[in-house]
Residue frames as qw, qx, qy, qz and C-alpha x, y, z in Angstrom:
[[0.742, -0.298, 0.548, 0.245, -66.68, 10.57, -4.94],
 [0.321, 0.654, -0.479, -0.490, -64.53, 11.00, -8.08],
 [0.940, 0.170, 0.276, -0.102, -64.76, 8.15, -10.49],
 [0.557, -0.320, 0.567, 0.516, -61.84, 6.49, -12.23],
 [0.507, 0.740, -0.094, -0.431, -61.28, 7.82, -15.74],
 [0.557, -0.188, 0.721, 0.366, -60.11, 5.39, -18.44],
 [0.443, 0.558, -0.294, -0.637, -59.95, 6.04, -22.16],
 [0.814, 0.087, 0.571, -0.064, -61.12, 2.98, -24.03],
 [0.639, 0.756, -0.094, -0.105, -59.84, 4.20, -27.39],
 [0.746, -0.354, 0.407, 0.391, -56.67, 2.63, -28.66],
 [0.473, 0.850, -0.188, -0.139, -54.23, 4.09, -31.16],
 [0.934, 0.060, 0.014, 0.351, -51.37, 2.00, -32.48],
 [0.486, 0.600, -0.114, 0.625, -49.28, 5.08, -33.24],
 [0.323, -0.781, 0.201, -0.495, -49.85, 6.75, -29.90],
 [0.908, -0.394, 0.144, -0.003, -48.96, 3.48, -28.12],
 [0.839, 0.275, -0.022, 0.470, -45.83, 3.15, -30.25],
 [0.174, 0.742, -0.174, 0.624, -44.84, 6.71, -29.45],
 [0.602, -0.690, 0.189, -0.355, -45.48, 6.19, -25.73],
 [0.976, -0.134, 0.038, 0.167, -43.48, 2.95, -25.83],
 [0.670, 0.435, -0.115, 0.590, -40.47, 4.69, -27.31],
 [0.169, -0.788, 0.192, -0.560, -40.71, 7.45, -24.73],
 [0.833, -0.507, 0.169, -0.143, -40.63, 4.80, -22.04],
 [0.928, 0.132, 0.003, 0.349, -37.77, 3.00, -23.75],
 [0.355, 0.737, -0.184, 0.545, -35.76, 6.23, -23.92],
 [0.482, -0.763, 0.280, -0.328, -35.63, 6.37, -20.12],
 [0.934, -0.234, 0.241, 0.120, -34.08, 2.89, -20.00],
 [0.736, 0.490, 0.002, 0.466, -31.62, 3.77, -22.74],
 [0.035, 0.847, -0.216, 0.484, -30.64, 6.94, -20.89],
 [0.697, -0.620, 0.313, -0.176, -30.13, 5.14, -17.56],
 [0.954, 0.043, 0.177, 0.237, -28.22, 2.32, -19.25],
 [0.555, 0.665, -0.085, 0.492, -25.97, 4.84, -21.08],
 [0.220, -0.834, 0.294, -0.413, -25.22, 6.82, -17.89],
 [0.845, -0.429, 0.315, -0.054, -24.40, 3.63, -15.97],
 [0.893, 0.299, 0.070, 0.330, -22.19, 2.39, -18.78],
 [0.341, 0.770, -0.175, 0.509, -20.18, 5.67, -18.64],
 [0.141, -0.695, 0.408, -0.574, -19.84, 6.02, -14.89],
 [0.596, -0.370, 0.583, -0.409, -20.64, 2.75, -13.03],
 [0.969, 0.198, 0.120, -0.086, -19.72, -0.18, -15.24],
 [0.662, -0.388, 0.439, 0.467, -16.32, -1.81, -15.94],
 [0.271, 0.723, -0.349, -0.531, -14.50, -0.36, -18.92],
 [0.897, 0.398, -0.154, -0.115, -13.89, -2.38, -22.06],
 [0.368, 0.634, -0.626, 0.267, -10.17, -2.35, -21.23],
 [0.369, -0.386, 0.700, -0.474, -10.76, -3.76, -17.75],
 [0.869, 0.102, 0.284, -0.391, -13.20, -6.39, -19.00],
 [0.873, 0.463, -0.149, 0.013, -10.79, -7.65, -21.63],
 [0.114, 0.734, -0.613, 0.269, -7.58, -7.33, -19.58],
 [0.909, -0.129, -0.392, -0.051, -6.62, -10.86, -18.64],
 [0.485, 0.281, -0.551, 0.619, -3.81, -9.67, -16.34],
 [0.378, -0.473, 0.246, -0.757, -6.20, -8.31, -13.69],
 [0.015, -0.029, 0.939, -0.341, -6.83, -10.52, -10.67],
 [0.349, -0.355, -0.683, -0.535, -10.30, -11.94, -11.20],
 [0.435, -0.526, -0.678, 0.274, -11.25, -12.26, -7.54],
 [0.223, -0.396, -0.220, 0.863, -10.29, -8.66, -6.67],
 [0.103, -0.059, -0.449, -0.885, -11.96, -7.39, -9.83],
 [0.393, -0.443, -0.725, -0.351, -15.26, -9.15, -9.03],
 [0.397, -0.523, -0.576, 0.486, -15.23, -8.09, -5.37],
 [0.131, -0.221, 0.007, 0.966, -14.66, -4.46, -6.35],
 [0.266, -0.113, -0.477, -0.830, -17.50, -4.42, -8.83],
 [0.387, -0.458, -0.800, 0.000, -19.83, -6.37, -6.58],
 [0.248, -0.502, -0.428, 0.709, -19.61, -3.46, -4.11],
 [0.031, 0.197, -0.225, -0.954, -19.96, -0.77, -6.79],
 [0.299, -0.200, -0.712, -0.603, -22.87, -2.44, -8.55],
 [0.329, -0.480, -0.785, 0.214, -24.65, -3.27, -5.30],
 [0.122, -0.491, -0.279, 0.816, -24.57, 0.36, -4.18],
 [0.097, 0.126, -0.428, -0.890, -25.43, 1.63, -7.64],
 [0.295, -0.321, -0.805, -0.402, -28.47, -0.59, -8.04],
 [0.269, -0.553, -0.668, 0.420, -29.75, 0.22, -4.56],
 [0.057, -0.413, -0.056, 0.907, -29.46, 3.99, -5.29],
 [0.182, -0.015, -0.594, -0.783, -31.17, 3.69, -8.71],
 [0.324, -0.433, -0.823, -0.171, -34.09, 1.60, -7.42],
 [0.242, -0.560, -0.543, 0.577, -34.55, 3.73, -4.31],
 [0.024, -0.288, 0.111, 0.951, -34.46, 6.95, -6.33],
 [0.271, -0.084, -0.604, -0.744, -36.90, 5.99, -9.01],
 [0.381, -0.432, -0.813, -0.084, -39.35, 4.06, -6.83],
 [0.224, -0.515, -0.478, 0.676, -39.40, 6.62, -4.03],
 [0.041, 0.186, -0.220, -0.957, -39.82, 9.37, -6.65],
 [0.339, -0.232, -0.688, -0.598, -42.82, 7.63, -8.28],
 [0.368, -0.477, -0.760, 0.242, -44.30, 6.75, -4.91],
 [0.143, -0.419, -0.276, 0.853, -44.05, 10.37, -3.80],
 [0.139, 0.066, -0.396, -0.905, -45.45, 11.66, -7.07],
 [0.399, -0.282, -0.753, -0.441, -48.47, 9.31, -7.07],
 [0.534, -0.531, -0.654, 0.072, -49.34, 9.29, -3.38],
 [0.474, -0.579, -0.318, 0.582, -47.73, 12.20, -1.51],
 [0.301, 0.053, 0.217, 0.927, -47.14, 15.02, -3.97],
 [0.258, 0.353, 0.225, -0.871, -49.43, 18.08, -4.47],
 [0.481, 0.206, -0.510, -0.683, -50.75, 16.31, -7.61],
 [0.018, -0.018, 0.992, -0.126, -51.70, 13.10, -5.82],
 [0.392, 0.388, 0.603, -0.576, -55.34, 14.05, -5.28],
 [0.534, 0.555, -0.194, -0.607, -55.78, 14.75, -9.00],
 [0.311, 0.362, -0.849, -0.225, -54.03, 11.55, -10.00],
 [0.336, -0.022, 0.851, -0.402, -56.13, 9.49, -7.59],
 [0.681, 0.391, 0.235, -0.573, -59.13, 9.55, -9.94],
 [0.551, 0.528, -0.566, -0.312, -57.08, 7.65, -12.48],
 [0.130, -0.278, 0.929, -0.206, -56.68, 4.69, -10.15],
 [0.516, -0.189, -0.751, -0.366, -58.82, 1.60, -10.65],
 [0.549, -0.531, -0.599, 0.239, -59.01, 1.29, -6.87],
 [0.002, 0.835, 0.040, 0.549, -59.70, 4.71, -5.41],
 [0.685, -0.725, 0.066, -0.021, -58.44, 3.72, -1.97],
 [0.243, 0.724, -0.619, 0.182, -54.79, 3.89, -1.02],
 [0.820, -0.078, -0.555, 0.115, -53.18, 0.69, 0.27],
 [0.626, -0.779, -0.021, 0.024, -52.18, 0.55, 3.95],
 [0.009, 0.857, -0.513, 0.049, -48.67, 1.49, 4.99],
 [0.696, -0.319, 0.644, -0.008, -47.97, -2.14, 5.92],
 [0.828, 0.457, 0.308, 0.103, -48.33, -3.11, 2.22],
 [0.371, 0.889, -0.223, 0.149, -45.89, -0.42, 1.13],
 [0.362, -0.702, 0.608, -0.082, -43.39, -1.49, 3.80],
 [0.823, -0.022, 0.567, 0.028, -43.69, -5.11, 2.68],
 [0.717, 0.670, 0.160, 0.107, -43.39, -4.25, -1.02],
 [0.118, 0.919, -0.365, 0.093, -40.37, -2.05, -0.38],
 [0.575, -0.516, 0.635, -0.018, -38.60, -4.80, 1.54],
 [0.810, 0.162, 0.553, 0.111, -39.14, -7.45, -1.15],
 [0.544, 0.836, 0.016, 0.071, -38.30, -5.04, -3.94],
 [0.085, -0.845, 0.526, -0.051, -34.93, -4.36, -2.34],
 [0.702, -0.248, 0.667, 0.039, -34.39, -8.11, -1.96],
 [0.772, 0.530, 0.339, 0.090, -35.11, -8.53, -5.67],
 [0.221, 0.942, -0.254, -0.002, -32.62, -5.72, -6.36],
 [0.432, -0.603, 0.667, 0.068, -29.86, -7.85, -4.81],
 [0.763, 0.156, 0.619, 0.101, -30.74, -10.72, -7.12],
 [0.549, 0.826, 0.115, 0.054, -30.66, -8.40, -10.13],
 [0.091, -0.880, 0.466, 0.036, -27.24, -7.21, -8.98],
 [0.637, -0.301, 0.704, 0.090, -26.06, -10.83, -8.73],
 [0.755, 0.518, 0.399, 0.058, -27.28, -11.45, -12.30],
 [0.348, 0.922, -0.166, 0.034, -25.22, -8.58, -13.60],
 [0.320, -0.701, 0.637, 0.032, -22.17, -9.83, -11.79],
 [0.787, 0.065, 0.610, 0.061, -22.75, -13.22, -13.40],
 [0.643, 0.744, 0.164, 0.086, -22.77, -11.63, -16.83],
 [0.043, 0.916, -0.398, 0.034, -19.61, -9.65, -16.04],
 [0.588, -0.438, 0.677, 0.066, -17.88, -12.84, -14.88],
 [0.802, 0.353, 0.473, 0.093, -18.86, -14.61, -18.11],
 [0.464, 0.877, -0.042, 0.122, -17.51, -11.74, -20.20],
 [0.253, -0.832, 0.493, -0.008, -14.41, -11.42, -18.10],
 [0.614, -0.260, 0.736, 0.114, -13.61, -15.10, -18.74],
 [0.573, 0.397, 0.635, 0.332, -14.79, -14.90, -22.38],
 [0.061, -0.615, 0.008, 0.786, -13.75, -11.42, -23.57],
 [0.116, 0.032, 0.714, 0.690, -14.38, -12.32, -27.23],
 [0.052, 0.641, 0.766, -0.011, -18.12, -11.86, -26.46],
 [0.081, -0.838, -0.233, 0.488, -17.67, -8.09, -26.14],
 [0.529, 0.465, 0.246, 0.666, -17.08, -5.42, -28.78],
 [0.364, -0.310, -0.251, 0.842, -15.83, -1.93, -28.02],
 [0.044, 0.176, -0.143, -0.973, -17.24, 0.65, -30.40],
 [0.431, 0.505, 0.672, -0.328, -21.02, 1.01, -30.76],
 [0.465, 0.827, 0.052, -0.310, -20.81, 3.50, -33.66],
 [0.476, -0.313, 0.626, 0.533, -18.73, 2.49, -36.70],
 [0.037, -0.022, -0.703, -0.710, -19.68, 1.68, -40.24],
 [0.555, -0.092, -0.086, -0.823, -23.38, 1.99, -41.11],
 [0.756, -0.077, -0.622, -0.190, -23.73, -1.80, -40.94],
 [0.430, -0.001, -0.702, 0.567, -22.00, -1.88, -37.58],
 [0.174, -0.052, 0.322, -0.929, -24.19, 0.89, -36.17],
 [0.669, -0.085, -0.307, -0.672, -27.39, -0.63, -37.51],
 [0.644, -0.029, -0.757, 0.112, -26.39, -3.91, -35.89],
 [0.201, -0.055, -0.638, 0.741, -26.16, -2.28, -32.46],
 [0.377, -0.001, 0.079, -0.923, -29.37, -0.29, -32.93],
 [0.657, -0.055, -0.608, -0.443, -31.23, -3.36, -34.14],
 [0.545, -0.149, -0.782, 0.264, -30.47, -5.27, -30.96],
 [0.023, 0.054, 0.447, -0.893, -31.43, -2.31, -28.79],
 [0.551, 0.025, -0.097, -0.828, -34.88, -2.25, -30.46],
 [0.677, -0.017, -0.696, -0.239, -35.18, -6.05, -30.54],
 [0.195, 0.134, -0.783, 0.576, -34.42, -6.33, -26.84],
 [0.435, -0.037, 0.382, -0.815, -37.81, -5.16, -25.50],
 [0.805, 0.101, -0.242, -0.533, -39.70, -7.68, -27.66],
 [0.603, 0.186, -0.758, 0.164, -37.37, -10.50, -26.66],
 [0.046, 0.094, -0.703, 0.704, -37.73, -9.57, -23.00],
 [0.594, -0.015, 0.114, -0.796, -41.49, -9.24, -23.30],
 [0.827, 0.094, -0.482, -0.273, -41.69, -12.78, -24.68],
 [0.435, 0.180, -0.764, 0.441, -39.28, -13.96, -21.94],
 [0.234, -0.116, 0.508, -0.821, -41.41, -12.35, -19.26],
 [0.738, 0.010, -0.128, -0.662, -44.63, -13.78, -20.66],
 [0.747, 0.117, -0.652, -0.054, -43.26, -17.33, -20.77],
 [0.363, 0.092, -0.748, 0.548, -41.82, -17.34, -17.29],
 [0.363, -0.075, 0.342, -0.863, -44.84, -15.51, -15.85],
 [0.771, 0.018, -0.301, -0.562, -47.23, -17.95, -17.51],
 [0.613, 0.111, -0.770, 0.138, -45.30, -20.91, -16.13],
 [0.078, 0.054, -0.689, 0.718, -46.17, -19.69, -12.63],
 [0.629, 0.041, 0.171, -0.757, -49.90, -20.10, -13.22],
 [0.760, 0.049, 0.620, -0.190, -51.81, -23.33, -13.61],
 [0.005, -0.319, 0.760, 0.567, -50.71, -25.29, -16.65],
 [0.763, 0.178, 0.123, -0.609, -54.00, -27.23, -16.69],
 [0.904, 0.212, -0.365, -0.072, -52.12, -30.46, -17.34],
 [0.736, -0.616, 0.280, 0.000, -50.05, -32.69, -15.11],
 [0.237, 0.712, -0.658, -0.063, -46.38, -33.27, -15.62],
 [0.204, 0.208, -0.956, 0.030, -45.82, -37.01, -16.13],
 [0.556, -0.395, -0.607, -0.408, -49.47, -37.33, -15.11],
 [0.533, -0.241, -0.638, 0.501, -48.50, -36.59, -11.51],
 [0.207, -0.704, -0.365, 0.573, -48.83, -32.89, -10.70],
 [0.330, 0.860, 0.239, 0.306, -49.33, -29.44, -12.18],
 [0.591, -0.049, -0.185, 0.784, -46.02, -27.50, -11.74],
 [0.016, 0.498, 0.152, 0.854, -47.78, -24.18, -12.32],
 [0.595, -0.673, -0.352, -0.263, -50.09, -24.78, -9.34],
 [0.759, -0.465, -0.194, 0.412, -47.18, -25.21, -6.96],
 [0.450, 0.164, 0.033, 0.877, -45.13, -22.35, -8.49],
 [0.205, -0.635, -0.234, -0.707, -48.12, -20.07, -7.98],
 [0.695, -0.636, -0.323, -0.085, -48.86, -21.33, -4.46],
 [0.756, -0.476, -0.079, 0.441, -45.33, -21.06, -3.15],
 [0.478, -0.113, 0.180, 0.852, -43.79, -18.28, -5.26],
 [0.081, 0.359, 0.408, 0.835, -45.94, -16.19, -7.60],
 [0.351, -0.737, -0.565, -0.123, -48.82, -15.75, -5.14],
 [0.502, -0.458, -0.210, 0.703, -46.39, -13.66, -3.11],
 [0.166, 0.042, 0.283, 0.944, -46.53, -11.02, -5.83],
 [0.250, -0.474, -0.584, -0.609, -50.34, -10.99, -6.07],
 [0.350, -0.509, -0.610, 0.497, -50.74, -10.13, -2.42],
 [0.037, -0.366, -0.024, 0.930, -50.53, -6.52, -3.57],
 [0.281, 0.580, 0.747, 0.165, -54.03, -6.18, -4.99],
 [0.079, 0.980, 0.178, -0.047, -53.95, -2.41, -4.72],
 [0.810, 0.091, 0.052, 0.577, -50.64, -1.78, -6.39],
 [0.062, -0.968, 0.112, 0.214, -48.09, 1.04, -6.23],
 [0.435, 0.759, -0.484, -0.012, -44.61, 1.58, -7.70],
 [0.227, -0.522, 0.802, -0.182, -42.96, -0.73, -5.13],
 [0.848, 0.075, 0.425, -0.307, -45.25, -3.61, -6.16],
 [0.676, 0.621, -0.334, -0.214, -43.40, -4.13, -9.45],
 [0.434, 0.485, -0.733, 0.198, -40.35, -5.80, -7.96],
 [0.503, -0.340, 0.589, -0.532, -42.10, -7.18, -4.86],
 [0.861, 0.153, -0.391, -0.287, -41.75, -10.86, -5.78],
 [0.896, -0.378, 0.231, 0.019, -40.67, -14.09, -4.16],
 [0.226, -0.663, 0.626, 0.341, -36.95, -14.91, -4.67],
 [0.572, 0.141, 0.783, 0.199, -37.94, -17.94, -6.79],
 [0.455, 0.799, 0.393, 0.010, -39.92, -15.69, -9.11],
 [0.025, -0.923, 0.262, 0.281, -37.08, -13.17, -9.16],
 [0.436, -0.379, 0.737, 0.351, -34.66, -15.88, -10.30],
 [0.522, 0.393, 0.731, 0.199, -37.08, -16.76, -13.10],
 [0.293, 0.872, 0.392, 0.019, -38.23, -13.35, -14.26],
 [0.038, -0.973, 0.149, 0.172, -35.36, -10.92, -13.83],
 [0.682, -0.315, 0.522, 0.403, -32.68, -12.93, -15.64],
 [0.621, 0.752, 0.220, 0.011, -33.16, -11.22, -18.99],
 [0.051, -0.887, 0.413, 0.201, -29.70, -9.70, -18.70],
 [0.551, -0.295, 0.745, 0.232, -28.33, -13.14, -19.68],
 [0.728, 0.568, 0.354, -0.145, -30.18, -13.10, -23.03],
 [0.393, 0.842, -0.345, -0.134, -27.32, -11.46, -25.00],
 [0.237, -0.539, 0.808, -0.009, -24.96, -14.04, -23.53],
 [0.723, 0.155, 0.656, -0.152, -27.27, -16.92, -24.53],
 [0.687, 0.714, 0.132, -0.018, -27.22, -15.66, -28.12],
 [0.585, -0.568, 0.341, 0.469, -23.49, -16.16, -28.31],
 [0.630, 0.348, 0.467, 0.514, -23.45, -15.90, -32.08],
 [0.200, 0.842, 0.143, 0.480, -23.76, -12.08, -31.87],
 [0.456, 0.060, -0.386, 0.800, -21.17, -9.90, -30.16],
 [0.276, -0.836, -0.473, -0.037, -22.49, -7.57, -27.51],
 [0.220, 0.527, -0.182, 0.800, -21.79, -4.12, -26.30],
 [0.160, -0.143, -0.701, 0.680, -22.12, -2.97, -22.66],
 [0.374, 0.050, 0.049, -0.925, -25.15, -0.86, -23.58],
 [0.653, -0.087, -0.610, -0.440, -26.95, -4.06, -24.68],
 [0.457, -0.134, -0.800, 0.366, -26.17, -5.74, -21.33],
 [0.026, -0.154, -0.465, 0.872, -27.35, -2.77, -19.28],
 [0.462, 0.011, -0.208, -0.862, -30.46, -2.11, -21.35],
 [0.616, -0.133, -0.755, -0.182, -31.43, -5.75, -20.92],
 [0.335, -0.164, -0.715, 0.591, -31.05, -5.22, -17.20],
 [0.073, 0.205, 0.329, -0.919, -32.93, -1.99, -16.73],
 [0.404, -0.097, -0.499, -0.761, -35.82, -2.69, -19.14]]
């Protein structure tokens, strides 16, 4: 029986390098989506376009686009880890050497796709806000050195903001160990009726990541709104999309 292999050594620089490699995939996907499957700056700031028709058109485009992206990446990772010629060698790196049953994968896939629709709705919400407040958006990412550094800074700041956002909303769904108004522990009920749904997958795979209850999805995957909340800084479409895909 092969045993799981885990390196206990930790290197700050190797982790930083690995983090930037991971981030580069999100930047790349966000950039491609911005070029080919996101409203143009001109359309977003054109007040003459019919808002209802504009939103319906992009609801369809974004819904299909998000489904294709999620299906491609999650099926790819699932195949690589469990069905590819390298799966047997990768198995020894798992904490749990057993593969989960097909029923778990089917369940996780269904709820992940449900979460995808919520993520799509969030992006449409941001687009609506920008469409009705076009001053929030700026057009050119690269400009003067100050302008460029501004855009790059927010791209690098985004992961840390979203990590804090995720921690806070994830922590809220576990026991708070104190009662609100002395009556009840909100975290107990959030875990029981929402977050526990995610922890059913004890032997996780790629599809487990987004397999959450709709209540948790509404709490956890709304990071795309963060640039809008910070209304004192103008945003570029790449910031919006990177917040989404990270």
